[in-house]
Structures are given as C-alpha cells and as structure tokens.
C-alpha positions in Angstrom: -16.7 20.6 18.2 -18.8 18.9 15.5 -18.5 15.2 15.0 -15.5 14.0 12.9 -15.3 10.5 11.6 -12.0 9.0 10.5 -11.9 5.7 8.5 -8.8 3.9 9.7 -7.2 1.7 7.1 -7.9 -2.0 8.0 -9.5 -0.9 11.2 -12.4 0.9 12.9 -14.1 4.2 12.5 -12.9 6.8 14.9 -15.6 9.2 16.0 -14.6 12.4 17.8 -16.5 15.6 18.8 -20.1 16.0 19.8 -22.3 13.2 18.7 -25.0 10.8 19.8 -24.7 7.0 19.3 -28.1 5.3 19.1 -29.0 1.6 18.7 -31.7 0.4 16.3 -34.4 1.1 18.8 -33.2 4.7 19.4 -31.7 4.0 22.8 -28.4 5.9 23.3 -25.1 4.6 24.4 -23.4 6.7 27.1 -20.5 8.3 25.3 -20.7 11.7 27.1 -17.3 13.0 28.1 -15.3 10.5 25.9 -13.0 12.3 23.5 -13.4 9.5 20.9 -14.9 6.1 20.4 -13.9 3.5 17.9 -16.7 1.7 15.9 -16.1 -1.8 14.5 -16.1 -2.4 10.8 -14.9 -6.0 10.7 -17.9 -7.5 12.4 -15.8 -9.7 14.7 -16.0 -7.5 17.9 -17.4 -8.9 21.1 -18.2 -5.3 22.3 -20.5 -4.3 19.4 -20.7 -1.6 18.1 -17.3 -0.7 19.6 -14.0 -2.0 18.3 -12.1 -4.5 20.6 -9.2 -5.1 18.2 -10.5 -8.2 16.6 -9.8 -6.8 13.1 -6.1 -7.5 13.8 -6.5 -11.3 14.1 -9.5 -11.5 11.6 -7.4 -10.4 8.7 -9.7 -7.5 8.0 -8.5 -5.5 5.0 -10.1 -2.2 3.9 -7.8 0.6 2.9 -10.7 3.1 2.5 -9.0 6.0 0.8 -11.2 9.0 -0.3 -11.6 9.5 -4.0 
C-alpha cells in the first residue's frame, strides 16, 4: 500500500503504508512492520520526530483542513 499521510486536527501527522523515514543525514528509523507512525507537529515531543502526546498539554492548535 502506498504511503498515506493524515493531518490530525490539533495533533500529529499519521503516516501509514509503505514508506521510509530518514533523518537529516539520511539514516533511516526502523519503522518496518509498523502499520502507522505518528509524527509530531507541535515541537514539544521528547521522542522526536515521533508524537508523545505533548500537543495535548502544550495547547497546540492547528485544524489543518484541506482547501
């Protein structure tokens, strides 16, 4: 299944399907076999780039509705 990204209102990006997740140096995170990962958008996570739920207490607001 190709990659599918869902922008969650006031929360993280949900990434599903087949994809690679690389850091700035090109090194890959091991996401093989995971049905989905959640990527932080609020910048408060302690598990970067993954969401740890910090957006809930940080007051992050971003409805992100497609035009």
